[in-house]
Residue, then its C-alpha position, 0 to 999 in steps of 0.5 A: m500500500i502506498s500512503i499519501w507521503g510515498t511509503q507505508q512506513a511514513i504513516n507510522d513514523p511521527r517525523h512525517t506528521r505534518p504540523g497541524q495535522c490532527e490525530k483524528a484525520s490521520a486515523t482515517h488512513p487505511g494504513r493505521r492500526d486504529y483505522k476506522p472507515t468514514l462514510h465516503q470510504f465505506v460507500g464510495d466517493t461516486q455514490l456519495t457525490t451523486a447523492m449530494l448532487v441530487n440534493e443540491g440540484l433539487v434547489l436549482h430544479v425547483c427554481d427553474d420550474l418556478r421561473r417557467r411557470y411564473d414571472l418571479s420578479r412579480i411574485k412573493v415566495g413563501l418558504l415553509g420550514m427552514a429546519f434540516k428535517a421535520d419537527i426539529d429546530d436544527t438548521r445545519a445543512s438545510l436546503s431551505y436556506k439554499f432555496k432562500k438564497a437562490l430565490a432572493g435574486l429571482a423573486q420579488e420577495v422571499l418570506t420564511t417561517d418555521p415553528f421550531v427554529t428560533s435562531d433566525p431573526d428573519l422568520l415571520p409568523l406562519d399566517e403572515v407568510i401565507g397571507r403575503s405570499d403568492v406561491l409557497i414551497l414546503c421545504a421541511p415537512h413539519s407535521a404542523y403543515r400537513d392539514l393546514d389551510f393555505a388559503g388556496k395559494p399554490v404550494l410546491d410540495v417537494w415532500g409529497c406530504l400535504r393533504k389539503a393544499n393546492v399542490i402544484a406538480 
């Protein structure tokens, strides 16, 4: 096996450790005795990259679809749910904020709401977002949204979980 430094012996030789290299990072190399594979080493870089591209591409696909249907420069878009997944307050790696950023340059206004997230000062009350928006996008499938009345507004449900909405496909 060849290491990134050129020889297998270099992996176990502390003289070849680069300054600032953490033990955890070096422990992910297959030549070490305490090696534990990471997700990308286990699944494979190609599959993980493909999954990431599908998730990231969803935002662009939805934005392109909305641009074909509406003149977004005259439309106020409401984003329902800014959390990473349903019924939590964690926003790390949330695609909702990518929607917000992508739509900010396209739509007249982007309004956001989430019943769980408290760390974002830009969030508005749900009834205000529904009232002021022309189109809504369900970004996080919170259970509070499932049977909600969206006042006849078109809703893009990327999760397929709404029951009483004017869902646009």
